C-alpha positions in Angstrom: 0.0 0.0 0.0 1.4 3.4 -0.9 1.2 6.4 1.4 -1.7 8.0 -0.6 -3.9 4.9 0.1 -2.8 4.8 3.7 -3.8 8.4 4.2 -7.2 7.7 2.5 -7.8 4.8 4.9 -6.6 7.0 7.8 -9.0 9.8 6.9 -12.0 7.4 6.7 -11.4 5.8 10.1 -14.2 6.3 12.6 -13.2 8.0 15.7 -15.0 5.4 17.8 -12.5 2.8 16.4 -9.4 4.7 17.5 -10.8 5.9 20.9 -8.1 5.2 23.5 -10.8 5.0 26.2 -11.8 6.9 29.3 -9.4 5.1 31.5 -6.4 6.8 29.8 -7.9 10.3 29.8 -7.5 13.1 32.4 -11.0 13.3 33.8 -12.2 14.9 37.1 -15.7 15.5 38.4 -17.0 19.0 38.7 -16.8 18.7 42.5 -13.1 17.7 42.5 -10.9 20.1 44.4 -8.4 22.4 42.6 -5.5 20.5 44.0 -6.6 17.4 42.1 -6.9 19.5 38.9 -3.4 21.0 39.4 -1.8 17.6 40.0 -3.3 16.3 36.8 -2.2 19.4 34.8 1.4 18.8 35.9 1.6 16.0 33.3 -1.3 16.7 30.9 -2.3 19.7 28.8 -5.9 19.5 29.7 -8.4 17.9 32.0 -12.0 17.1 31.2 -14.6 18.0 33.8 -17.7 15.8 34.1 -20.8 16.0 36.3 -19.8 12.7 37.9 -18.1 9.5 36.9 -21.3 7.6 36.7 -23.1 9.8 34.1 -19.9 11.1 32.4 -22.0 14.2 31.4 -19.5 16.7 30.0 -19.4 19.9 32.0 -16.2 21.5 30.6 -12.5 21.5 30.1 -9.6 23.1 31.9 -6.6 23.6 29.7 -3.0 24.0 30.8 -3.0 27.8 30.0 -6.2 28.3 32.0 -4.2 27.8 35.1 -2.7 31.3 34.8 -6.2 32.7 35.6 -6.4 30.3 38.6 -3.1 31.4 40.0 -3.5 35.1 39.5 -5.0 37.2 42.4 -8.4 38.7 41.7 -7.1 42.2 41.3 -5.0 41.1 38.3 -8.2 40.5 36.4 -9.7 44.0 36.9 -10.5 46.1 33.9 -11.7 49.7 33.9 -15.3 48.7 33.9 -15.0 46.4 36.8 -14.5 42.7 37.4 -14.6 40.0 34.8 -15.8 36.4 35.0 -12.1 35.4 35.1 -11.9 36.8 38.7 -14.2 34.0 39.8 -11.8 31.5 38.3 -9.0 32.7 40.6 -8.2 30.6 43.7 -8.1 33.8 45.8 -11.3 34.9 44.0 -13.2 31.9 45.3 -12.6 29.1 42.8 -12.5 25.9 44.9 -13.8 23.1 42.6 -13.1 22.0 39.0 -16.5 23.1 38.0 -15.7 26.7 39.1 -12.8 26.9 36.7 -13.9 24.8 33.7 -14.5 26.4 30.3 -18.1 25.4 29.6 -18.0 25.9 25.9 -16.1 22.8 24.9 -15.3 21.8 21.3 -16.8 18.3 20.8 -17.2 15.8 18.0 -19.5 12.8 17.7 -17.8 9.5 18.2 -19.1 8.3 14.8 -17.4 11.0 12.8 -14.2 10.3 10.9 -10.6 11.3 11.4 -11.0 13.7 8.5 -13.9 15.4 10.2 -11.8 15.8 13.4 -8.8 17.2 11.5 -11.0 19.8 9.7 -12.6 20.8 13.0 -9.3 21.1 14.8 -7.9 23.3 12.0 -11.0 25.5 11.9 -11.0 26.1 15.6 -7.2 26.0 16.0 -7.3 23.3 18.7 -5.2 20.2 19.4 -7.9 18.2 21.2 -11.6 17.6 20.9 -14.0 15.9 23.4 -15.5 12.8 21.8 -19.1 12.6 22.8 -22.2 10.4 22.5 -25.0 13.0 23.1 -23.7 15.0 26.1 -21.7 12.1 27.5 -17.9 12.1 27.3 -16.8 8.8 25.7 -13.3 9.7 24.6 -11.0 12.3 23.2 -9.2 12.8 19.9 -6.0 14.8 19.8 -3.2 15.5 17.4 -1.0 13.1 19.4 -3.6 10.3 19.1 -4.0 10.9 15.4 -0.2 10.9 14.7 0.1 7.6 16.6 -2.8 6.0 14.7 -1.3 7.2 11.3 2.1 5.8 12.2 0.5 2.5 13.3 -1.5 2.3 10.1 1.6 3.0 7.9 3.7 0.3 9.8 0.9 -2.3 9.6 0.3 -1.6 5.9 4.0 -1.4 5.0 3.4 1.9 3.2 6.5 3.8 2.1 7.0 7.6 1.7 7.9 8.2 -1.9 9.4 11.3 -3.4 
């Protein structure tokens, strides 16, 4: 199989078929304390926030860069017209639980979409990771890292070669 055919196959893969599974994902409940979130973010670039582990209802996401708002004091968030919602995401501003800090507008993709659908959405929204959902339930994630790994696996299995 040449690389062109390997890429065609790669693009048509269903996300559900390459889902690494919830057990390998950084997930906390909305009631988890901020210490748990920070410990997870030491080694991950994001953490998914769900209502609870039973329902896995997606509440939001906390990305690595969001921690800046958490660590800043409330007065660092002031603008001329008063306080912003970021103030409430500060530990000193009252944020105590993962649900207080999570970004509620999460980029999601249905688990039955394809790799190509995910790549197009990632490029459109300039993001490296999407929450894979079934309705409003978190069932997995798709990231650039996962996609690269799957492409390399597919190329190795098929014996495809890069040709100039």
